[in-house]
N, C-alpha and C positions, 0 to 999 in steps of 0.2 A: 254478166253471165246469162246466156240464153236459156229459154225454157227447157230445151232438151238437155243442155249441159247441167242445169240445176237439178233436173229430175234424175239424171244419171248419178249425180253426187248423192242425192237423197237415197236412191236405190242402193248404191254402193254402201252407204252407211247402215242401211237396214239389213243388208246381207251380212255385213260384218257383226252387227249387233246380235242377230239371230245365231250366227256361227259361234260367237263368243259364249253365249249362254249355253247352247247345245253342246259344245265341246266340253264345257265344265261339268255338264250333267252326264254326258254319255262317253266322254273321252274322245281323243283326237281321231281314233280309228272307228269309234262307235257311231259316227254320224257322217253320212255320205253327201256328196255334192247334189245328187238327185233329190234327197230329202230336203236339203237346205233350200234348194231353188224352188221346190214345190211349196215349202212353207213361206217363202218370200213372194210367192205368186208368180214366179218366172219359170222359163224353160231352162233345161240343163244347158242348152247351147248358149244362152245368155250369160253364163258364168264367165266365159272367156272374153266378154266385153268389159268385165270388171277386174279380172285377175289373170296373170300369165300362167299360174299353176296353183295347185292345191296348196303347196308350201307357202305361196304368197298369201293366200287366204288365212292359213293357220297363223302366220306371223302377225298379220293385222288383227285377227280375232283375239289372239292371246294378248297382244299389246294393248288392245282396247279394254281388256279386263284389268289392266294395271293402273296404279296411281290413285287408288281410293283414299289411302291415308294422306297423300300429299294434298289432295283436294280438301280434305277435312282440315288439315293444318292451315292451308291458304284461307279457307272460310273463317277459321278462328282468328286469323290475323286481320280479317275484314270485319270483325265484330261478332262472328258467329260463336257457337258453343266452343269452350276451351277443349283442348286435346290433351289427355294425360295417358301415361302408360296403363293406369288402372282402367280407363275408359276403353282403350284399345283391347286390353285383355277381356273385359266384359263383352265387347262387341264381337270379338273373334271366337272366343271359346265358349260357345253356347249351342244349344240344341237347334235354334232357328237357323243358324249359319250351317250347322252340320246337315240339316234336313233340306237345305236349299243351295246345293253347290252351284247351280246355274247363275246365281246372282252373288256368289261369294268369291273368296280368294282363288285365283287361278293356280297359285303354288300348291295349295293343299289338294286341289282337284286334279292337277295335271303334271306335277313335277316329274314323276318317272317317265311320262310320255315326252315331255319337253326335252328331257335328257337325250332322247333318241331322235329329236327333231333336226331340221336343217340348221345351218350355221347362222342364218339371219334370226330365226326364232330364238336360238340359244343366246345370241348376242343381245337381243332385246331383253331377254330374261335376266341376263347377267347385269345389265344396266339397272333393271328394276330391283334386283336383289340388293345391289349397292346402294341405291336410293332408299330402300326401306330400312336397311341396316343403319344407314346414316340418320334417318328420321328417328328411329328407335334410340339411337345413341344420344340424340339431343334431348330425348325424354328421360334418359337414364344418366343424368350428369355425373361426372366424376372428374376430379382434378387431373387424373391421368387419362389422356385421350385413348391410349392403348387399352386400358382397362374398360372404359366406357364402350369402345368398339367391341371388345371381347364379350361383354355382357349383352350387347345388342345382338350379336351373332347367336349367342346362346338363346336369347329371348325369341328371336325370329325363328330359329330352328325348333324351339319348343312349340310355338304356335302351329307351324306347318305339320310337324310330326304328330302333335296331339290330335289335330283335326283329321289328319289322314288316318290315324289309328281308330279314332272314334267313329269314323265313317266305315272302316273296314270290318269291325266286329259285328256279329249278329246279336250279341247280348246287349239289350238296351241299358241295363243297370251298369254293366262294365263300360259302355260308351259314355254314359253320364259321369261315371267315376273318373274316367280318363280326363274329360274336359274340366271337371270341378277340381281335381287334384292339381293338374298343371296350372290352372288359373290361380289357385290359392298359393302354390309355391312361387309363381312369378310375381304375384302381389307382395308376397313377403320379401322377395328379392329386390323389388323396385322401390326407390324413394318416392315420396310425394312431390310431384312436379307436373306442371301442365304448360302448354303452349297456347 
């Protein structure tokens, strides 16, 4: 790979990384191309050297935010810290995640906006939702696969819904109560198992 091609690849990744964080912080419509390129230290005209359209950027940026749980499970399989449903609950339903959406879950930050996105972004999102539900199902073992999947869908929905509500309310005590209550209920619902 030549220097200019390698530089273009690094620049592309930097643009996607910045967009991924800012979209989760400000929403898909809340952060424009001009702001993005300025933050990346580039001109607006340079955007089209990397992306055919804003929709292409959105798809890549949202997709880059996905896969955190899978990376943790893969690390656990390679000798890293084990992953359990209780650990996922603690890591997801907390004030630090609530207060830093730019580094957190793309679903709780962007789900309503993704629902109105282009077909590619929605397709990538659909695949990631399937993957996350499957991963949770493996952490909620049940002899009946259908029951495990149903419980995983409920758990995933509770994660995203609780975080979305905790961010939406202006009452700090209510926000903490939402996170704590859902975390406790999910832990009571979940068996002790780790990967």
